[in-house]
Each structure stands twice: as structure tokens, then as C-alpha cells.
N, C-alpha and C positions, 0 to 999 in steps of 0.2 A: 565630726561630733562636737558637741559643746565643750568648750574648754573650761578650765578652772576659773578663768576670769569672767565667766558669765554667771554671776551669783543670782540674778533676778529672774531666772526662768520660772515661768508659772506652770505648776503641774497640770493645770487644765489644758495646756497647749500641747501636751504630749500626744503624738500621733498614735493610731491604733496599732501600728506595727513596732512601736518602740518598747524596749524592755522596761521593767519597773525600776523605780528608784533604788539606788544602792548597788546597781550592777554596772559593770564597765566592760567595754569591748577592748580587745588588744588593739593598740594603736601605735602609730609611728610617733617619735618624740616631737616631730614638728606639727602634729595634728592639733595640739593645744594652741599653737601660736597663730593660726589663721582661722580657727573655727568661728570666732565671734564676728570676723569681718564678713564672712559669707552668710551670716545670720539673716540679713534682710531678704535673702532669696529663698531659704528653706530651713528655718530653724526647727520646724517640726519634723524634718526628715532625719534628725539625728537621734542618737541614744539619749534617753532621759537623763538630765544632769543631776548629780547628787545635790543635796542641800548645801548652800554656800558655806555653812559653818561646820560641815562635817569634814573631818580630816581626810585627806586623800593620799594616804601613804602608797597607794598602788601606782601612782604616776611614775613612769620610768625615769631613772636618773639620767641626766644629760651625759653625753660623751665627754671624754676628757678634754677635747679640744673646743667644746662649747662652754660658754659661761652660764652658770646656773641662774635662770630667771628667778627673781624674788616673788614668792607667792603672796597673795593678800593674807593678812592675819585672819585666822578663822578660829572659832570655838567648836570643840567637839559637840555634836548633836546627833541623835539617832535619825536614821532615814525616815522619811514621811511618804509612804506609798499613797497612790491615788485611791485605792480601794483595798478592802481586805483580800489578801492573797493566801494561797495555801501555805501551810506551815513550812513546807520545804523551801518556799521562796522567801520567807521572812526569818530564816535562821540567822543567828549571829555569826560573825566572822569565824571561820574555822581556825582552831588553834594552830593548825599547820601554817596558816598564813599570818605572819606577824602584822601585816599592814591591813588586815581585815578585808582583803580582796577576794571576791568570789567569781567564778567563771560565769560569763553571760550566756543566755540561751542562744540557740542557733538562729542567726539572722536570716531575713528574706534574701533571696537571690536578687541581683540588680534588676532583672526583668520583672519579677513579681512586684518589687517595690515600685517600679515605674508604672506598671499596669494598675496598681492600687490607686494611683492618682485619679484614674478615670472612674473609680468606684467610690470616691469620696462624695460628699454631698454636692460640692461645686462641680465635680466631674460628671456626676449623673445628670445634673441640671443642664450642663453644656451638651451632653449627648442627646438629651431629650429635645433641646432647642434645635439642634442640627437636624435631627430626624423630622421634627415638625416642620421646619423650614423647607427641607427637601421635599417632603410630601406636599406642602403648600404650593411650592413652585410647580411641581408636576401636576397638581390638581388645577392650577390656573392654566397651564398649558393645555391640559385636556379640555377644559371649558372653552378655550379659544378654538381648538380644533372642532369641538362639538358645535359651537355657534357658527363657525365658518362653513360647516357642512349643512346647515339648516337651509331649507327653502321656504318660500312664503307659505306653502300649504302643508308643511310638515309639522308633526307634533307627536310627542311620546308621553307616556304616563310617567309619574314622578319616580316610581320604583325602577322603571326601565332607564330613566334618565340618570339616576344615581349609579346604576350598574354600568351604564355606558361611560360615565365619567371616571369610574374606578378603572375600567378597562383602558380608557384613554390615558389614565395616569400611568398604568403599566407600559403603554405604548411610548409615552414620553420618556420613561425611565429605561428604555431600551429593550423591553420585553416583546415588542412586536405585537401582532394580532394573529391568533390561530382560530381557524374555522374548521370544525369537525362535523360531518354529516353522517348519521348512522345509516344502517342498511335500509335500502328502499328498492323499488322496482328496477331502478337503473343502477343499483350498486351503491357503494360507499364513496365518500369524497372527503378531501381535506385540503386546506389552503393555508398558507402562511405569508404574512406581510412583515418585512423586516425594514426598520428605519430607526436611525438614531437622531432624535430631535436635538441637534447640537445647540440651537439657540436656547432652549430651556435648560439643557445640561450646563451651558456656560453660566447661566444665572445661578444654578445650584453651586457651582464652584465659587463664584463671587460671594454669594451669601454665606457659604460655609467659612470662607477665609475671614470675612468680617466678624462672624460670630466667634471664631477662635481668637481673633485679636482682642475683642472687647470682653470675652468671657475668660481670658487667661487670668489665673490666680497669681498675684505677685509673690505670695509667700512660697509657692512651689519652686523647688530647686530645678534647674535645667537638667535634662536627661544626661546621663554620664557620657553617652556617645550616640552617634547617628543610628547605629543598629538598634539600640533600645528605643530610640524615638520612632523608628520604623515599625518595630514590634508593637508598640502601644497604638500607633495609628492603624495597624492591621486589625487589632482586637476591636478598637472602636468602630472601624469601618464594617467589620463583619457583623457586629451587633446591629448597627443601623440598617445595613443591607438586608439582614434577615427579617427585621420588622417590616420594612417596606415591601419586600418580596411577598410576605404573607398578606399584607393589607391590600396591595394592588394586583397581586398575581393569582389569588384564589377566586375572585368573583367570576361568574360565568353568566352569559345571557343565552337563554334557551329559546328555541322557536322551531319552525318547520321550514323545510326547503322544498319549494315547488319544482325545482329542477330535477332533483333526484327522487321526489316523492317521499322523502323521509320526514318524519315528525320528531326527529331527535337531533336537530342541529344545535350546536353549541359554539358560542363565540367567547373567546377569552384571550389571555396573554400568557407568556411563558415565565413562571416565577424564577427559574434558574437563570435565565438571561437577565432578569431584573437584578437578582442578587449579584451576579458577576459584574454588571455594568456599574451599579451603585458602589460595590466594594472597590473596584479599581479607581473609580472617580474620587471617592472620599479618601481612599488610601493615599493617593498622590497629593490631594488637597490638604489633608490634615498633616501629613508629613512635612510638606513645604511650609505650611502656615506656622508650624511650631519650630521647625529646624532653622529657618532663616533668622528669626529673632534670637534663637539660642546661639547661633554662630556670631551674630552681631554682639550679643551680650558678653560672650566669652572672648570676643576678639579673634575668632578663628578666621584666618585668611582664606578666601576662596581660591581654589585651584583653577588651573586652566580649563578643566572640563566644566566646572560650575559656571565660570564666566562665559564659556561658549554656549552652554545651555541657556543662560540668561539672555544672551544676544539672540539666540533662536526664538525664544519666547517673546522677546520684544518685537522681532520682525513679524512673527505670526499675529501678535496682538494688533500691530499697525495694519497689517494686510486684511485681517478679518474685520476690524473696525471700519476700515474704509469701504469695503465691499458690502458690509452689512447696511451701511447708509445707501449705497447704490441699489442693493436688493430691495430695501424698503421703498425707495422711490419707484422702482420697477413694479413692486406690488401695488402701489397706489394707482399707477397709470393703468395697469392691466385690469384692476378692479373697476376703475371708472369706465374703461372701454367695454368691459363685459357687463356693466351695470349690476355688479355684484359686490357691494361694499363690504359684506361680511367675509369675503375671501381674504381681505387684509388680515383679519383676526386669525384665520387658519394658517397664514404664512408666518406669523410671529414666532411660534415655537420652533419652526424650521428655518429661522432666519440665518442661523449658522450654516446650514446646508446650502441655502441660497447664496450666501456670501462666498462659500467655497467654490460653487459652480461659476459665479461671476468672476472670482479671482482666476480660475482656470481659463475662462474665455478671454479675460484681459491679457493673459500671458500667451495668447495664441494657441492655447490648448483646446482640446475638444471634449464634448460631452458624448459619451458612448451609450447607445441603447442596444440591447440584445434580447431576443425572444427565441424560444425553442423552435418555433415553426417558421419564423420569418427571417432568421439570421440576425446580423448585427449591422449597425450603421453609426457613423460618427458625424457630428455637426459642430462647426466652429462658430465664432461670433458673427461672421458675415452671413452664414447660412441661417442663423436663428434671428438675427436682429437687422440684417440688411444694412442700410446706411446708418442706423443708430449704433452700430458696433464701434464707431469712432469714439463715442462717449465712454464706452467701457475701457477702451485702450487708453484714452486720456486719463481716466481715473487711475489706471494702473501706473501710468508714468508719474502722476503726482504722488501716488503711494510710495513709489521707489525713491523719489527725492526726499520725502519726509522721513522714510525709514533710514535712508543713508545718513542724513544729518543727525537724526536722533541717536542712532547707534554710534556714530562717530563721536558725539559729545559724551557718550558713556564709556568710551575707550580712553585709556590714559594717553595724554598727548606727549609724544616723544620728540617732536620737532623734525621727524623724518618719515618717509613712506615705509610702513612696516609690512613688507610682503608676507612675512611669516604668519601674520594673523588674519590673512584674507580668506584662506581656504576653509577654515573651521565652520563659518556660518553656512556656506552652501552645503556642506556635508550634513549638518544638523537639519537644515530645511529639506534636503533630499529624503532623509529618513522619516521626517515628520509627514511629508506628503505621500510617501510610500504607504504609510499607515492609513492616512486619510483616504487615499485613492483605492485602497484595498477593500473598502466597504463601509467606512464610517460615514462618508458623505452621501453615498448613494441610497437608492431605494430598490428593494428587491421583493419579488413575490414568486412563490412556488405553489404548485397545485398538483393533485393526483386524484384520479378517480378509478374505481374498479367497477367492472360490469361486463357487458358483452365484449367491449373493446377497451382494455385498460389504457388510460391516458395519463401522461405525466408531462408537465411543462414548467417553464420558468421564464420570468421577465425581469430584466435588470436594467436600471438606469444609473450610470455612474460616470467616472472620468476615464478619458483615454489613457493608454499606457504611457504616453509621452509627457503627461502633465507633471509628474514628479521631476523629470529631468529639466523641463522648462522652468519649473519653480527654482531648481538649483541654479540655473543660469541667471534668473532674476536676482536670487540671493547673492550670487557672485558679483553682479553689477552693483548691487547695494553695498556689499562689503568693500568693493573698490572705491565707491563713492564716499563711504564713511571715512576713508583715509584722506580725502582731499576737500570735500565740500564744506565741513566745518571751518577749516582754515580759510577757504575762499570767502565764505560769508563773513568771517571775522575781519579779514582784511578789507572787505568791501564795506561792511557796516555791522559792528558787533551787536547792535540792537536787534538785528534779524534773528539772532540765535534764540531770543526769548519765545519765538513761535514754535520751537522744537523741543525745549527742555526747561526745567526749572532753573531759577537763578543759582541755587546751590550747585546743581550739576554743571552749569556753565562756569561758575567760579572755580570749581575743582578742575575742570578741563583746562581753563586758561592758566591755572597755576601749575599744570602738569602733574597734578597729584592724583594717583589712581585711588580706588577704594582702599581706605587706609589699611596697610599691612602692619604686622608686628615683626620687627626685625630683632634678631638675637644680638646681644652685645658682642662687641668684637673680643676675640681671644678669651671667650668664657670657657672655663674648664668644664668637662662633662663628667657627670657621676651617674651611677646606675642606682635607680630607686625601684623597689618592688612595690607592686600594687597591693593595697590592703583589702582583702576580700571581705573583712568584717565591716568595713565602712560601706563599700558598694555604693548603691544609689542613695544611701542615707547621709553620705558626706555632704557638707554644705558646698564644697567644690568637688567635682568628679575626681576620683583618685587616678583613674587612667585617662587623663585628658591632657592634650597639648594645645597650646594656643596657636600653634602653627598647623595642626591637623587634628583629627579626631582621636588620636591615640598618641600618648607621649608624655610631655612634661607635667610635673606637679605644678599647680598654680602658685603664683608668687605669694610672698607674705604680705598681708595687709599692712598699710603704713603705720597704723596705730599699734600693731603688734611687733613691727620690725624693730622698734626701739627696745623691746624687751629681750631681744636675742642679739648677742655679739659673737664675733668669731666667725669661723667658716662653717657652713652647713655641711653636715655629713649624712649620707644616706643611711637609713635604718637597715637592719638585717632583713634579707628577703623572707617573705612568708611562704611557707610550703604550699605548692600547688598553683603558684602564680608566676607569670613571666616577668622578668625585669624589663624596664624600659628606660630610655635615655631622657635626660633632662639637662638643662643648662643652669648653671648657678653663677652668680646670683641672678634671679629673675628681675625683669625691669620693674621698678617701683611705680612706673607710670600706670600700671594696671591696678593700682590700689583702689581707685574710686570707680566701682562698677556702676554706680548710680548715674554717672555722667560719661557715657561711652565716648563722646566727642573729645573729652579731655585726655583720653588714652592715646590719641594719635596727633601729636603736634604737627602742624603743617610746616614745611620747610620755608625758609626765607627765600623769596624769589631772587633769582640771580645765581649764576654758577658759582659754586664753591662756598655758598653761605652755610653757616652752621645751623643745626637744628636746635631749637631751644623751646622752653615752655614759657607761657606767659608769666610775667612777674607777679609774685604773690600767690601763685597757684600752689596747691599742695604737691604738685609734681615738679615744681621748680627745683633745680639742683645747681650748685655752683659748677661752672664749666670753664675751662680755659678757652680763650678766644680762638675761634676757628676749629675747635675740636670738642666732641661731646665729653661730658663729665662721666665719671665712673657711675655705673648704674643707670645712665640715661642714654640708651642706644640711639644712634642716628638712623633716620629712615633713608634708605637708599633711593635716590632719584630714579624714576622709571625710565628716564631718557638717557641717562648717562651710560656709557659703556663700561665704566669702572666705578667702584664705590667712591662716594664723596663728590661726584660730579655735579650734584644739585639738580634743580628743576631745569626743564628745557628752556632755551632762550625765549624771551618774550616775543610776542607776535608784533612785528613792526607794521604799522598801518601803511597803506599804499601812498605813494607820492600823489599830490593833487593832480598832476598831469596824467600819471598812470591811471589813477582812479577815474578821472574824467574820460580818458580813452576807453577804459573798461566799461564804464557806465554807458558810453555811447555804443560800444559793441553789444552790451547786454540788451540795451533798449532796441538796438537794431535787430538783434536776434528775436527779441520779444515781438517787435513789429512784424517781422517776417512770419513768426509763429501765429500772430493774430491774423495776419492776412491769410495764412494757410487755413487757420480755423474758420475765418470768415468765408473763405472759398469753399471749405468743406460744408459749412452750414448752408451756404447758398446752393451748393450742389445737392445737398440732402433735401433742401426745400424744393428744388426743381425736380429731383427724382421722386419726391413724394407726390408731386402732381402727375408723374409718369407711373402711376400705380398700375400694376398689372390688371387691376379691376377696370381701369379706363379702356384698355384694349378689348376686354370682354364686352364692356358696355357699348362700345362703338359697333362691334359685330352684331350684338343683339338689337341695337337700334336700327341697323340696316334691315334685319328681318322684320322688325315691327313696322317699318315703313314700306315693306313689300319689295325692297331692292334685292331680290334673290341673286341676280347675276353679280352684283357688287360684293355680296357676302361670299359667293363662291370664289370670286377672285381673291378676296381677303384671306379666306381659309379654304384650302383645298379639301373637299370631302373625301377624296381617295376612292372615287367610283369610276367605273368604265364610262366611256362616252355614251353608250346606249342607255345606261342607267341614269344619266343626268337629264334626260329629255323633259322631265317635269320640274327641274330646278330652274325655272325661268320666271321672269317678272310677270308674264301673263298669268301663269298658273298661280303663283303666290298672290298676285293681285286679285285673282278671282276668289280667293278664300273669303268666306263670310266672316271669319274671326281669325285674327293673327295674335302673336304673343304680345303681352304687356309686361314691361319691366317693373318689378316691384322693388328689388334691392340687389345690388351687386357689391360684394366686398371681398377683399383679399383675406384668406384665412391662413395662408402659409406663404412665406416669401423667403427666398434664399438667393445666393449669388448666381446660381445656375437656373433657377426656375421658381415658379410660384403656383399656388393653387387658389382659384377664385371660385367662390360660391355665388350663384345667381338664383334668386327667387323670382319665378315668372308666373304668369297667369294666362290662361286661354279660356275665354267665355266664362270667367268667374272661377275657374278651377285652377288652383295653385299647385305648383310643383317646383322642386329645386333641382339644380344641376350643378355639378362641380366641373370646372374647366381646368385643363393643364395649360400653363403658359410658360414658355421657355424664354430665357434671356437672349436678346439679340445682340448684335454688335454695338459697341459703345459709340455714342456720338460725341465728338470732341474729346474722346478718350475717357470721359468721366460720366457722361449722361447716359442713363439706362434706357434701353429700348426693349420692348417685349413683343413676342410673337405668339399668337394663339394657335394651339396645336389641334384642339378638338373642335370639329364642326358639329353643329346642332342639326342633324339630319335624322329623320324618322323613316323606318322601313315599314311599309304597309302592304296589304294584299287586297285586290279587288277580284271578286268572283261573280259570275252571273249565270243564269239559266235562261235559255231562249233569247240570249242577247249576244249577237256577234261582236258588238262594240259598245262601249259606254263612254260617256263624256265626264271627264274630271275637270271641273272648272271650264276652261276654254279649250282644253286638249282632249283629243279622242284617244281612248285606250282600247286597242283591239284585243279581243279575247279568243279569237280563232287560232287554230294551229298554224304552224309555220307555212303549210302548203295552201293556206287560205280556206281550208274546209272548216265549216262550223259543225261541231259535234253535239250541239244542244246545250252544253255547259262548259265553262272554262274559268280560268283565273290567271292573274298576273301580279307579280311583285313590282311594287313601285317605291321610289325614294322621293320624299317630300320634306320641305321645311315645315316646322310645327305650324298648325293651323286647323281650321275646320273647313273642309272642302265639300261642295255639293257634288254628288255623283248621280248620274242618270244617263238619259239619252234623248236626243232630239227626235229620233225615229224617222221614218219615211213612209212611203205608201204601203209598205208591207209589214212593219212591226213597230211597236211602241215599247219603251223601257221604263221600269219603275224608278223613282227617284229616292235618294237617301243622302246621308252625309258621312264623310270620313273624318273622324276626330284624330288627327295625327299628333299624338302625344308620345313622349318617350315610354317605352314598354314598361320600365320600372315604375312609372307613374300610372299608366293605364291599367296595370295589373294583368294584362293579357296581350296577345298579339293585336296589332292594329289592323282591322279588316272591315270590309263591307261587302254585302251581297245584294245583287239586283236581279230582277226578273224581267225577261222579255215577253211581250204579248203580241201575237200576230194580228194584223188588221183584217177587215172583211175582204178587202181587195185581194190580199194574199190567198185567203181561203177560196175566193171565187176563181182565181187563176189555177189554183191547184185542183179544184173540183172540175174545172173545164178540162184540164189535162187528164184527169182520171176518167172522165166521161168519154173523152176522145179515144182514150186507149180501150175502153170497153166497147166502143163502136167498132174499132178495128178488129176486135175479137169475133165479130159475127160476119166478117168479110173474109173471102178466100184471097189469098192463102194465109193471111195473118192469123186466121182462127187456129192454126196449128201451133202458134207460139206457146211456149210453156207458161207465159204470164197470163194466158187466157183461161177462162173457166174450163174445167175438165170436160164439161158436157159438149162444148163446141169443138173440141180437138178431135174431129172425126171427118172422114171423107165420104161417109155413107149417110149424109144428111141431105134432105131435100129442101130444108128451110132453117135459117138461123136469123134471129132478130132479138133486139133489146126490147123487152117488154116494158121495163121501167129503169131509168138511170138512177144512180145514187144521187140524192138531193142534199146531202150534208155529210157530217163527219162524226164518227163515234169517238175518234181521238185525233187531236191535232196539236202540234207544237211547231217550233221553228225549224225542226230538223226532220220530222217524219209525220205521217198521218195514216189514218184508216177511215175510209168512208163508211157511210151507213149502207144498208142493203140495196142492191139492185136486182132485177129479174131478167134472165135471159131465156128465150124460148127456142127450142129445137124440134125439128120434125124429121124422123128417120125416113129412109127410102121405103117405098111399098114393096112388099114381097108376096109370094104365093100364100103365105100364111096370114099376112096383114095387108089387105088391099088398100086400106085407108088409115094410115097411122095418125094418131092424135099428136097435137103440139104439146111437147113436154117443157115445163117451166122450172128453172133452177135459180136459186138465190146466190148472189155473190157479193163480195166486198173488195174494193180496190185499195191496195196499200202501196206506199212508196216513201222515198226520201226526198227532202227538199234541200237544195243547195243554191247558194247565191253566186252568180257569176256576173261580174260588172254591175252589181247592185240589183240584178234581176233574179227572181226565183226560177230555179230549174228543177223539174220533177224527174227523178231518176228511179230506176229499179221498180217500176210499176208492175204489180202482179195482182191477179185475182185469187181470191180465196173464199172459203165458205163463211 
């Protein structure tokens, strides 16, 4: 609270929570002695001071063992309130109080007083700027995703574009994307995409920290403790998160779903997830952005946990910064190869995720993918990048070296290897990567549909379970290197350190001085002081605050007030309802000037046993005996000494010229070997790049394009029986009127064990694509890749024919008859061919002719149906003549004895009571004729019965008949069988 020595307080500066003039709060006797010194930080946070000329008989009398400070001469004057107050508040001093003291109204709790800072004019502006900046960053990220997803022919209306951008804003802020389809003919459906755009969220953290730094109000007092700081950050974060959740979480894009037949599909994001993400992100950012300066301002020494967390944050910052650059380069290369430059924009908001995946691959971790119906798979750097994986691993090695030196320079130099501070960094990194690998880095999608067959599935892309442990191992190596690499570089060439840290950090490390601590004076008596609840957050210095921790000692007396008090300080009586806390007395006067924090921590003189002193002429200078600190000026304990007073660690001695020369020779030798290895790796990668799996496929396809079927069969075994390979010959492929033409061959996926190659081909102007599986063969010279094509390009077709016992396919004859050589009039046969257009037909002979056609041997997935061709056989006149002659000869035998009795003869001649049988007319043609059977046209047979007593002269009877039979070919000659006569 303001002291009596502060007569110039302006009533207009009284804060809204301060009581009116003329009232006082109960206070400890030392409260008047340092209130003015804290005034630069928060004079408005105190009780309103009375008029300087008003007598203050209410001030407590000092204790007997303290000398009474002399007050300034004052003249009695009535109080001057800021505004008219109720009569009860302007009453004259009560007669029962001879000093005119009145009890003050109930003060705000410390938490309320702290939160009120956010609702002041400056606080509201700061919150609005943070909210606008966060929304702006998310909107920019959404725009980049939107532009990256556009194609050359795409376009949307303005209203739809704005809705999409707001939904994308929610996606960037962690709300994901939700798709809901209403009831339709195929049921209802829903899908969710979950992703945290770590690149955009990192920018939000950076921008928020900058805003808090430049929008901080100097007149605000620091928070009494870290808990109140966290509470205020929670309130601010909740307000901003609520606004952003409403702005970006409520818009919905409506449309129709052709898949489910629903006209009630909606696309949006999850407001609750947006609120939680923004709340947690800003809570941590606001707390740290305010707490770190508060601790520096009050000189609170960081504990071991804070230092460990700071090291972990520095390691992650170096790691993600390095691989963000690697990821950005990879984005550019991929976009150029895909001829999609806008894809770079879509990757920027997700650059943090890309950096995390790249860091995992560089540490020999894996990227894991899982799907409900296909299972899971894990890929490492070699599987995804092939020979280019060496560059990712090299970036990881450089990152480890940089992080080790940087972290080592921020550790206090002790002059020895500190094993005890090695394990903390791996533990923090392990926990951090467990959180990252649990879902923050990955992308997930879930879907469900109801209908005739309910379906539910999920797809997840993330990190393998081993990644956090591998990262802990990397952090352990970095932590070990942090103990030795800075010293090694210093002895080699101190100028090298400037590439890893600022000059201030390097100087502090060389001096062996850690982040300046505040050490208590030796043999200081301890007294118990009770916290003043009436002061709370309104005190210029926190009442319940220790400079060694967040709870403890009362702040020291300012130097300009220390002269007003003599004697030994005595604790005031404890206030009811508060807990006593320990403090040390007297406090160090070096903390008097809070405006210059660097002056609070004098650096020790280099060299063992040197005394700590303040610069001459400084306000903190105090007389001290040589070699020992003066009273009230505590010595800072050296971080390296095993006992107090040991001083800074010994200076780093440079290497002897001969040793340095040998070391440089060794270093350059190692670098030369490394360069040779790198050059060998580059050369190997260059050679292996020419041994692209696509080259193996192109060679195979070129053989087929050149008609070298037998060489292609030798290169890639088609996996067929010998009988099925009869058409995979140079003659057949060479007889094709059209063969394949190679349009493009490229590798679409390449790994250590195999690759996938896509080939675009054309036959007679018709294009089709085919993907080939290529496996890795044995290494040549232990490093050069070889590849072996596994898939043969063979097409299965079918040839069928009617009245054709055999057909010609190119130069080969394909027989359609059955296995016993009999021709049944129609048949078919499966054939295996290399792609092409083949002529199909028959050369024919004296007895039949075959129609011609072509067989387009294309892969079935391209042809759209089975590959087949049908041909028709046509008998020649010679065949008909021979068959007719055979039928006529059989008819003639039917009018001869004894063959007239054959069942194949007409019924009228099958009798023994005939006096005459003759062929009146032979069949002259055919009613039906094909290559397997026939029926002649009508013939006439005449018969005359024997004379009887009843018929002395029988007449000749004539009957019509037709001859039918089958045709078979034996040794190329037609044979008529099963001849019979019928009506």
C-alpha cells in the first residue's frame, strides 16, 4: 500500500478496486517502508493514499526495538474523495477512535484482483488483439489449405468459399472436419477427419507471446504467485477460446450426397474441440509469457524442474526447426515433380506435422498406417525415400550436434563431467514425444454408415510405437554431447561457439556463471512473518512471495527507505486466518533496484577464491573486507565448487600448438573420410538412380514392342504350363498387325525391398495403364541396386468357331476339335498371348473355308470384357460333291439285294416280296449342309410288289426319301458316316 512518504499521489490514478480516500487497511509496520519503492510496478494496485497534509494518527507505533522514523511535517486537512460518496462513507472520525481511523471496506481476494487486470482497458485491448491474431493466423492457414486443394477447373461461389474458409479455420484450430448425411435410400452416414495443424498452431503461440510482451503494462504489479498467474491465464484463455469456437465452429456447408441419395448432407467442424485446443494452447502460452518475466523481475531462481523443461523446449525447438526446413524442401521437390505448385501452400499449415514425421524418420523411427479393413503397416526412411534417406539421416546428425552445443552452452560450466544432469533431458523428450505420437502429429479419419449392412471403419496415419524411445535415445546422446562438445570447441577455437549461442550466453558459460541465482546471506537469523490478507494482490510487492521460490520471504526494503529505519526488524503479529512463512533478515540490499535486474546479480571475479563485489560507484556497492563479503552483500556460490567460496570453475586452457595441430589434422582427416563417404553415397545414389525400377520395366516392354517374345519370356517367367506357352513365340508376336507402344514408364513407389512401376501403353491408338511389381534383387558390389520384374504382361483370350475344325492365329494353327480328333461343328480354345492385334482366320483347303477376324489382346481391365473372337467355317463345293456322291451311292445300294434290308434304307425297299426296286431319281442337292452333318434334298425310289392271284400285274410304287449323315475328317479327307434314309 502507499506509505506516508508518498504525498503526491493523484486521486485520478486510483484503481477501480481501491477504497476511497480517508480509509486505511490494517498493515504491518514495515509496509510503509517499502511501498514507495514498489510504486513503479503497480502504484494503482494499492489502497488510495490519504491527503499528504492529513494527520495519520492511525499508523501503528513501531516496536520498542525499532527506532521511530521521522514523518514529514504535515498540516491537518480534510480528506478529498474522488466523487460524492454515501453519507455513511463520508462520516467524520468516530469519537471512539481518537486518531480518526475508520475500518476499510472488504478488499478483493487476490485472485479477483489479479483477474481484474484483464478487464481493465489495456487488458481488454490485449485480449482482443490476441483473439484477432489467433483468428487471423487460422484464417490464413485455412486459405492456404483451400488454395492448395484447388484444381485448374475448380470454382466455388463466394458464399460457399467464405463458409469453406471458416470451416477450414476450425480445422486449423483443431476442430477437425465432420460430415453428416441424413437419411436416404441407402441409410445415414457420418465421417470425421481429425488433424492438428501444428505449423499454424506454432505461429499462434509465437504471435501470442510477442503480443503479451509488447502489450504488457509496466504499471501493473506482478502476480503475487504462480497460481494466480495461472488462474488469470485460464480466464483469458477461456474467453478467447469461447469466441473462436463460436466464430469458426458454428458455420455449416450444406449439400446433397449422391452416394447415399440424401439431400441433407452437412459439413462442419467441432466447436468443443476448437475450444479445448485453443484453451490449452493459450493457457500454456499466456502463463509462460507472463510468468517468465515475473520471475526474472522478482529475481526468483529457477528450480531444477524449470531448467529441465527449458532444456527440453530448446531441444524440441532445434529439432522441429531443422526438420521444418527439410520438410519445406521436400514439399517443393514433390510439388515440382507432381507439377502442382499449389500443393506447397497446402503443406505450410501442416509444416509442424511434416517436421515431426521427418524427425521420426531421421531417428530410424517408422511411420505407421492402419485401416480397419486392410490392417496396419510401418514404413521407415529407406522404404519411403530409398537412397534419398541418407539426407534425412544426415540432417538428424547435424541437428544433434547443434542441439548438443547449444544446450551445453546454456548449462552452468562446472569444469567437470556432470553425470547427474544427463538423464533429465531424455526423460522430458520421452514424455513430449509420447504426447506427440499419441495423436497430435498424425491424421485420422473415421466413418460409419447405416443401411442394409451397417459399416464402420477408421484410417490412421501416425508414428510407430518405437519413435518416443528412439527420440529419448537421441536426447540422451545430445545430453551427453552437451557436457563435452562446448569445451572441445572452446579449446579448439572459441570463435566457433558464436554459431550456436549469443555472446552473452557464451560469456556466462565461459565465466562459469549460471542463470543468476539469489543467495541468502550467511548466518542470517530467521523470523516468522504472517501474510497480510488485506494487502493481497494490491500490495506493490507480493506479501506471500520469496525470491527463492513462489512462496516465502517478504521482499527487502528499498534502499531509499532503508535509511529511515534502524535497528533490527521484527515480524508483526500474525493475522488471523493466514499461515506464517519464513523469511531471512536482513534481506540483501542488492535487490533495491528492480529497474536494472542485471545489477541485482554481480558476477564473481574469475579465478578460484575471488571475492564477489559490486561495481564501484553502483548503488549496490558496500564496503567489504578483502576476500570476504560485507554485511548485507551476500556472496554468490560458484556453481562448480564443491564447497562455498570455491569461486568460478578454472579457466579453459587453450590447446598446445602441437596438440591443436594434431587435433586439427585428425579432425580434417575424419572430415575427409566423411566427405569421401558422402561422395561415395552421392555417387552410389546417382548410379542407383539410373538403376530405377522403371528401367527394368521399360526394358521388358521394349522387348514386347520389338516382337522379341521369347526374350521377354526368358526375362520374366509368365508362370504358365508348357502347353499354354505355344503361342508366346517370336513368330506369333511378329505376325501381330499391331504391337504395344510405350508412352511413359515411371516409378510410383520405391522401397528397400521392392517398388511399383506404372506404365502407360498404347495399342493401335488405344491407351491403357498397367502397374508392375518389381522386387529388389541382390546388391552388386554390396551397394548397387538391382531389380527384378515379377509381373509378366500376358493376356488370356478365347477363340471359338463354327464349322471350322482349325483356325490360324498369325502363323500358328489352333485346332478347335476335341481331343479325339472329332469335329463336332463348333468349338473353342483358351490361348495366352502377349498384347497386340492378331489376325484370326484359316487358310482352308479343298473342303472348307474359314472367315477372318482379328483378336485384340488387351488386358481385361482395359478391354472391359473377356478377350475373344469367333470365326465361321464354310464348306466348299468339292466337299458337297463328295458328300452327295456318298449319299447317292448309299441310296443305290438300298435298291440292291441284300443291302435293301439295311435299316438305313427307305422303308419301302426293306421287303423280300418285291419284284422290282429302282432309283427313280437321286438327290441332287442338300436341304441342310454344314461341316459336321447334312441332309439331302428329295430322291425317289420305285418298288413293284410280286404278282398274286388278286393282283396279276402290280404297278410300280414310288416313294420319296432324303439321305442324312455325319461328316468327319480323317487325315484331311471327309468321311460320311451314319447315312440313313428318311422321309
